[in-house]
N, C-alpha and C positions, 0 to 999 in steps of 0.2 A: 488570472484567478488566484495564483499563489506566487509570492516573491520572497526570497530570502536574500538579505543584503548584509554581507560581512558578518556572518553569525559565528560567534565564539561560545562554545558550550563546555562546561566542566562537570565532572563528577567529583565533588569535594575539591581536592587539589589536583586531580588528574585532568589534564588539558586535552580534550577529545576533538572538538571541531575548531579548526584554526582559520576562521574567517571565510566560511563558504558562502557563495552566492549562486542561486539558481532560480529559474522561473518555470512555472507550469501555466501555459496559456489555456484559455477557455476552450473546452471541447477537445483537449489533447491528452495524450498519455506520455508521461516522462518516466524513463527508467533510471534508477540510481543504482549503480553497480560498484563492485569492489570486493577485495578479498575479506577474509575474516578479520574482525576487529578494527576496521578502518573508519567506522563512524556512521554507518548507514542507519542503523536503528536509532542511534543518538540523534540523527537528523529528524527522524519521524517524531521522537520524543520532544525535540525542540519546537517542532511545529504545533503539536497537539497540547503542549504545556506541561507535560510530565517532568521535563528537565529544561526549564526555560534558559535561554541564552543569557550569559552575563553581559555580552556586548552584541551589537547588531540589531537588525530589525526583521521581523516576520510580518508580512502583510497578506491579508486574505481579502480578495475583491477590493483592494485599495485601502483597507483599514488595518491599522497597526494592532496586531493581536499578541505582540511579544510578551506582555506581562499579564495577560488574562489567565483566569483559571481554566483547567481543561473542560469543565462542564460548560463554561461560557463559550469557549471555542467551538465545542461540538454543537451547541445551540445555534451558532452562526451559520452552520451548514457544512462542517467537516466530519466525515465518517471515517472510522478507523477499523481496519482488519489487522489486529495485532499479531506479532510473531508468537507462535505457540498456541494460537487459537483462543484460549481463555474463555471458553463457553461456561455457562452456569451449570455445573454437573448435576445438581439436584433438581433442575427444572426440565420439563419436557421440551422437545423441539419447538412446539408451538409456543410454549411459555417463554423460551429464550427469544423468540421473535417478537412476541407481543410486548414483553417487558421493555424492549428498546424502542417500540414504535412511537413516532411522532411525525406530524405532518409538515411543520414549519411553513404553513400557509400555502402549500401547493394545491392547485386544482385537483379535484378527486380523480380526474381522468389521467393526470400525470403522476400522482402519488404512488409510492410503493405500498402494496397491500400484501396480505398473506397469499392470496391467489396469484399475484404477480411474481412474488419471489419463488413460490412453488413451481411456477411455470419454467423458471430458470433451472431448478434442480428438482425434478419430479420425485426423486427418491425421498426427499425430505417430507413430502406430503404423506407418503406411505409410512414414514417414521414419526409422524406428527406427535403421537402420544408417548413415544419412548423417551426415557431420560437421556440426557446428553452423553452420559458415561457409557451408554450402550451402543453408541454410534462408532463406526470405524473412523480412522484418522481422516480419510478423505471426506466422509460425511460431516465430520466436525468442521472441516475447513469450509465446506459448502455452507454449513450453518452460520459460520462466522461471517462470511461474505454477505449472506442474506440478512443477518442481524444488522450489519452496518447499513445496508440498503433500506431497512425498515425505519431508519432515522431520517430518511429522505434528504440525504446530503447533496450539496452541489459539487463537492470535491471528495474523492475517496483516496485515503492513504492505505496502501497495501504493503505489509511488511512480510516478505518471504511467503507468499501464498502457496507456492508449490513445495515448500520444505517438507521432506519426509513422506511425500506422496508417491504412489505407484504411477508409472508412466501413463497409464490409461486415464487416471484421475487428473494428472497434470494437464493432459490434453483437454479434458472437459473444463477444467478451471480456465485454461487459456482461451477456450472457445467462448466462455461466458464473459471474460474480460474484453474480448473482441466485440461481443454483442453490445456490452455497455459502452464501449468506445463508439460504435456505430450509432448508438442512440444519443450521442453527444456528451457523455460523461467526461469530466476532467479527472485524471488520476495521476498520483505519484506512486510508482511501483518500485519497491525494493525487492530485488529478485536474484536468487543464486543460479537459476537456470537461464543461461545466456541466450540459448536458442529461443526460448519462450519470450524473453524480454525483447529481443530483436524483432520478433514476429508482431508484437502488439504495440511497441513504442513508436512515437513520432520523433522523439529526441532522447538522447542518452547523456548522462553524466557519469564519470568514474571518480570515486573517492579513494585516496590513498593517504594514510596517516593523517586523516582529518582535513585534507585539502582536496579541492577539485583539481584533478590533474589532466582531465581530458573531457571534452564535450563535443558532440557531433550528432549527425543523423545516424540511425541504425545502419543504413547502407554504408556510410563511411567507416563506421566502427567495424562492420563485418569484414571489410577489406584490409583493415589495419592490423596485420599480424603482430607487429612490434608492440603496439599498445595492448592488445589482448594478452600477449605473452608476459609482458612486463607487469601489468597491473591486475590482471585477472587470472594469471596462471593457466591460460588456455592455449594449447598448442594448435597447430593447423588442423582443421577438420574436427576439432573438439570444442564445442560451444557450451561447456558447462562452466559456470563461474563459481565463486565462493561466497558463502553467506557470511554474516558478520555482525559486529557490534552496532 
């Protein structure tokens, strides 16, 4: 579904990603982990086209998308749940959802609609006519996930979806990600909450200083105390990771 091959990305003269390679298989969830400032969000930006790589290749469903514009990449079927939510504050919940809606040729029975996204987070239906600024942080995150789904993507990029949320909301978001996984969604998940990431992911990568330093199944990472301590700052029995650049 998604392949990064030897990707090098810069901000101006700042060298952020030092030749990273990773894969997201169809119908799988891959978690990208790491401390603050290690390049996780830059990886998302490199995929979606906000900060294109200077070297290397990004492929989506076998097609080279490295030098395409962000709107072209989105139209090919990649949905983004950005860090910081970034909803449209002057629009209502329903307007936030409908402004992003597109079908991309999917059958009506498979396409994401208002009713279908409201079934994921019923509270949003109750808030449908409220402006985005009147939602709680958790509700805004729910809205951001549903807005991405309304684009009917084949691949979902989620950048820190649990950031700043209360534990009960984190649990709800995790449950929805699990539901999407069960329905066959492909996802790349950047996440600071290690316990949540290990619960939903099929495979994990760890970034350190712009390089992939570890990759394994969640089960293998869970048992590897040295890797968790060295690269995630997680001590035994503490599965909270760090968010980052």
